[in-house]
C-alpha positions in Angstrom: 58.4 80.7 148.6 56.4 83.9 149.0 54.8 85.8 146.1 57.4 88.7 146.6 60.3 86.2 146.5 58.9 84.6 143.3 58.5 88.1 141.8 62.1 88.9 142.8 63.2 85.6 141.2 61.4 86.5 137.9 63.0 89.9 137.7 66.4 88.5 138.1 65.8 85.7 135.7 68.5 85.8 132.8 67.5 85.8 129.3 70.8 85.5 127.6 70.2 82.2 126.0 66.5 81.2 125.5 64.7 78.2 124.0 61.2 79.1 122.9 58.8 76.3 122.1 55.8 77.1 120.2 52.8 74.6 120.2 50.4 73.6 117.4 47.4 75.3 118.9 49.2 78.5 119.2 50.4 78.5 115.6 47.1 77.6 114.1 45.1 79.7 116.4 42.9 76.8 117.2 42.2 75.9 113.5 43.6 73.3 111.2 46.0 75.6 109.3 48.9 77.8 110.2 48.0 81.4 111.1 50.5 83.6 109.6 49.6 86.7 111.6 50.4 84.5 114.9 53.7 83.5 113.3 54.5 87.0 112.3 54.0 88.4 115.8 56.1 85.7 117.6 58.8 86.0 115.0 58.8 89.8 115.6 59.0 89.2 119.4 62.0 86.7 118.9 63.8 89.3 116.8 63.4 92.0 119.5 64.8 89.6 122.0 67.8 89.2 119.7 68.2 92.9 119.5 68.5 93.1 123.2 71.4 90.7 123.1 69.6 87.1 123.6 70.5 84.1 121.7 67.3 82.1 120.9 66.6 78.6 119.7 63.1 77.8 118.4 61.5 74.4 118.8 58.4 74.6 116.7 55.3 72.5 116.1 53.2 73.0 113.0 54.6 70.8 110.1 51.6 68.4 110.4 49.2 71.3 110.3 51.0 72.8 107.3 50.9 69.5 105.5 47.3 69.1 106.1 46.5 72.4 104.7 48.5 71.9 101.6 47.1 68.4 101.0 43.6 69.7 101.8 42.9 66.7 104.2 40.8 66.6 107.2 41.8 65.7 110.8 39.8 62.4 110.8 41.6 59.0 110.9 44.9 60.4 112.0 47.2 57.3 111.8 51.0 57.7 112.4 51.8 57.0 108.8 49.4 59.8 107.8 51.1 62.1 110.2 54.4 61.3 108.5 53.0 62.2 105.3 51.7 65.6 106.5 55.1 66.3 108.3 57.0 65.5 105.1 55.0 67.9 103.1 54.5 70.5 105.7 58.2 70.8 107.1 59.4 72.6 104.1 56.4 74.9 104.1 56.8 75.6 107.8 60.5 76.5 107.3 59.7 78.6 104.2 57.1 80.6 106.3 59.7 81.2 109.1 62.4 82.1 106.6 60.2 84.8 105.0 59.1 86.1 108.2 62.4 86.3 109.9 64.0 87.9 106.8 61.8 90.9 107.3 63.9 91.3 110.6 67.3 90.6 108.7 67.5 87.5 110.8 69.0 84.1 109.4 67.7 80.8 110.5 68.6 77.1 110.1 66.6 73.8 110.4 67.6 71.2 112.7 65.5 67.8 112.6 66.4 65.6 115.6 65.5 62.1 116.6 66.1 60.0 119.8 69.0 58.3 118.0 70.7 61.6 117.4 70.7 62.4 121.2 71.2 58.9 122.8 74.7 58.5 121.3 77.2 60.4 123.3 79.2 61.4 120.1 76.2 62.4 118.3 75.0 64.4 121.2 78.2 66.3 121.5 78.3 66.9 117.7 74.8 68.3 117.9 75.7 70.5 120.8 78.7 71.8 118.9 76.5 72.6 115.9 74.0 74.6 117.9 76.9 76.5 119.6 78.4 77.3 116.2 75.1 78.5 114.7 74.2 80.7 117.8 77.9 82.1 117.5 77.0 83.2 114.1 73.8 84.9 115.2 71.7 82.2 113.4 68.4 81.0 115.0 68.0 77.3 114.8 64.4 76.1 114.1 64.2 72.6 115.8 61.6 69.9 115.3 61.6 66.1 115.7 62.1 64.1 112.5 58.5 62.8 112.3 59.1 61.4 108.9 61.2 58.6 110.3 59.1 58.2 113.5 57.2 54.9 112.7 56.0 52.2 114.8 58.9 50.0 113.7 61.3 52.8 114.8 59.6 53.5 117.9 62.7 53.8 120.1 64.1 56.5 117.8 61.1 58.8 118.5 61.0 61.5 121.2 57.2 61.7 121.1 56.4 65.4 121.6 58.0 68.8 121.2 57.6 69.8 124.8 60.1 67.1 125.8 62.3 67.8 122.7 62.4 71.5 123.8 63.6 70.5 127.3 66.2 68.3 125.8 67.4 71.1 123.5 67.4 73.6 126.3 69.6 71.2 128.3 71.8 70.5 125.2 72.5 74.1 124.5 72.7 75.0 128.3 69.9 77.6 128.0 69.0 80.1 130.9 65.3 79.5 130.4 62.8 77.6 128.3 59.7 79.3 127.6 56.8 77.0 126.6 54.3 79.0 124.7 50.7 77.6 124.5 47.2 78.7 124.2 46.5 78.9 128.0 47.9 81.2 130.7 50.0 78.7 132.6 49.5 75.8 135.1 46.3 75.9 137.0 45.4 74.1 140.3 42.6 72.4 138.4 41.1 72.5 134.8 39.9 76.1 134.5 37.3 74.9 131.8 35.7 72.6 134.4 36.4 74.3 137.8 35.5 77.8 138.3 37.7 78.1 141.5 40.8 76.9 139.5 43.7 79.4 140.2 46.8 80.1 138.2 50.0 79.0 139.9 52.7 81.7 139.3 55.4 80.0 140.8 56.5 76.2 141.3 59.5 75.5 143.2 59.2 71.7 143.1 57.1 69.3 140.9 55.5 67.1 143.3 52.6 64.7 143.1 50.1 67.6 143.7 51.4 69.7 140.9 51.3 66.7 138.5 47.8 66.0 139.5 46.9 69.5 138.7 48.2 69.0 135.1 45.4 66.3 134.4 45.8 63.8 131.6 44.1 65.4 128.6 46.2 66.5 125.7 45.2 68.6 122.5 43.3 67.3 119.5 45.6 69.2 117.2 49.0 68.5 118.9 50.5 65.6 120.6 51.4 67.3 123.9 49.3 68.6 126.8 50.1 70.0 130.3 51.3 66.7 131.3 54.1 66.7 128.7 54.9 70.3 129.7 55.3 69.3 133.2 57.7 66.4 132.0 59.6 68.9 130.1 59.8 71.2 133.1 61.2 68.3 135.3 64.0 67.6 132.9 64.9 71.2 132.2 64.8 72.4 135.7 66.9 69.5 137.0 69.5 70.5 134.3 69.7 74.0 135.6 67.2 75.6 133.3 64.3 77.8 134.4 61.0 77.0 132.6 58.1 79.3 131.9 54.7 78.2 130.7 52.9 81.2 129.4 50.0 82.1 126.8 51.7 82.8 123.5 48.6 85.0 122.5 49.3 87.6 125.3 50.7 90.8 123.4 54.5 91.0 123.5 54.7 88.0 125.8 58.3 87.3 125.2 59.8 90.8 125.6 57.6 91.3 128.8 58.9 87.9 130.3 62.3 89.3 129.5 61.5 92.5 131.3 60.6 90.3 134.4 56.9 90.6 134.3 55.2 87.7 136.1 53.3 86.2 133.3 52.3 82.4 133.2 53.9 79.9 135.5 57.6 79.9 136.4 59.3 76.7 137.4 62.6 77.3 139.4 65.7 75.9 138.1 68.0 73.7 140.2 70.5 75.7 142.1 73.5 74.4 140.3 74.3 73.7 136.7 75.1 70.2 135.5 78.2 69.0 133.6 77.4 68.0 130.0 77.7 64.3 130.6 75.1 64.3 133.4 72.7 66.4 131.4 73.0 63.7 128.8 72.3 61.0 131.3 69.4 62.9 132.6 67.7 63.2 129.4 66.9 59.5 129.7 67.3 59.0 125.9 69.9 56.4 126.5 68.1 54.4 129.1 68.2 50.6 128.4 66.5 49.3 131.6 65.3 49.8 135.1 66.9 48.9 138.5 64.5 49.0 141.4 66.3 49.8 144.8 65.2 49.2 148.3 64.1 52.1 150.7 67.4 52.4 152.4 69.3 52.7 149.0 66.9 55.2 147.8 67.3 57.4 150.8 71.0 57.2 150.6 71.1 58.2 147.1 68.7 61.1 147.5 70.2 62.5 150.8 73.9 61.4 151.0 75.0 61.3 147.4 76.2 57.8 147.6 77.1 55.1 145.2 74.6 52.1 144.6 75.9 48.8 145.7 74.5 45.3 145.0 72.9 45.2 148.5 70.5 47.9 147.6 69.3 46.3 144.5 65.8 44.8 144.8 64.7 44.1 141.1 66.2 44.3 137.6 64.0 45.0 134.7 65.0 44.9 130.9 68.2 44.0 129.2 71.2 46.2 129.3 74.9 46.0 129.1 77.7 47.2 131.3 78.3 51.0 130.5 74.5 51.6 129.5 72.4 54.1 131.3 69.6 52.7 133.5 67.0 54.3 135.6 67.1 53.7 139.3 63.6 53.6 140.7 62.4 53.3 144.3 59.9 50.7 145.7 57.0 52.8 144.3 58.3 52.8 140.9 59.4 56.7 141.2 62.5 57.6 139.5 65.4 58.4 141.9 68.3 58.7 139.5 69.9 57.8 136.1 73.3 56.2 136.1 75.9 54.3 134.0 75.8 50.6 135.3 78.9 48.7 135.8 77.2 45.3 135.4 74.8 43.9 132.7 71.4 42.9 133.5 71.8 39.1 133.7 74.9 39.6 136.2 73.1 42.2 138.2 70.2 39.8 138.5 72.6 37.4 140.2 74.2 40.0 142.5 71.1 41.9 143.7 70.9 41.9 147.5 74.5 40.7 148.0 77.5 42.3 149.6 80.1 43.8 147.3 82.7 41.2 148.6 80.6 38.3 147.1 80.9 39.7 143.5 84.1 37.9 142.5 82.9 34.6 143.9 79.4 34.7 142.2 80.5 36.1 138.8 84.2 35.1 138.6 85.1 38.7 137.7 84.8 42.0 139.2 84.2 45.5 137.7 84.0 47.3 140.9 82.2 47.3 144.2 79.5 49.5 142.9 76.7 48.8 140.7 76.5 52.5 139.8 79.4 54.9 141.1 78.3 58.2 142.5 80.4 60.0 139.8 78.3 58.2 137.2 75.1 59.0 138.6 72.7 62.0 138.5 69.6 62.3 140.7 66.1 63.1 139.1 
């Protein structure tokens, strides 16, 4: 896509429902404590978006930093349990700060703490979506964070892991028009701008491929959990769900109103052309994934280009334990995800069926739940 096409897309980008993710480095201005001046600026910008008719959800980091500040503890020896303590102390402080700042603009807020378990169950997912819809209908701004207090090693599978990916899941959940990831850099660069003087800002990304992922590098932040890698993961999930994504520098004056005006700041990731139904959004989030099914090259091509179902003949390998009705990831021979889908056979049965023709299912298992391992109606491409 040409630069002019990208600018035209940016100008037409809808800002009716927006999820704004605010990172730790931005909220602390690079220190070990919350910067209320930065928070006040962001709150004012969000309030102005609302005055223009936008509905806004905020996914905010900062609880750990607030807890450290209150307890007077350093950043050394950050173990997971210690982060939980900081989060438990800091979450109330963070919300109190937001409440006071938004009150100046006569804006009401609500706190929403989420875990993987809240989103992996279909009923809980729908309940969460209904709650968000009701809050937005009442002109209340939900302030969202992961419930770090229960995110321990023993409960690892209830943890999402970073607020970048959480914001993408929330954007999909509420069917946002755009997800804005505010950080302390200008966007995605072709290389690390701190190391490569020839690095250039990438204003538009139509598709996240290997070259784009390589540009993100692997280094995260010392104060937050996420880095550019997790932001690309979030962009992948959100754009596949039909949500446009912008990574921008939150230190840029009036960045949110300027983005809403169509100013080409940061990096824009184009959304998929069509919206997804809620059930497919839920599957795409990957929160319910119980295992992996590797497919051969022919099956991978058929899934990607012809919107077919997955048959036993296309299954090459089964990894993990899962039951009939669980969501599994379908990977190609290189281990790259092709799709997520609801599987018709459990892992033990599928191990016996892999590579066989559908007509052999009854003879091998003594039962038959359909010719497909995953029907195309229960499948969503990545």
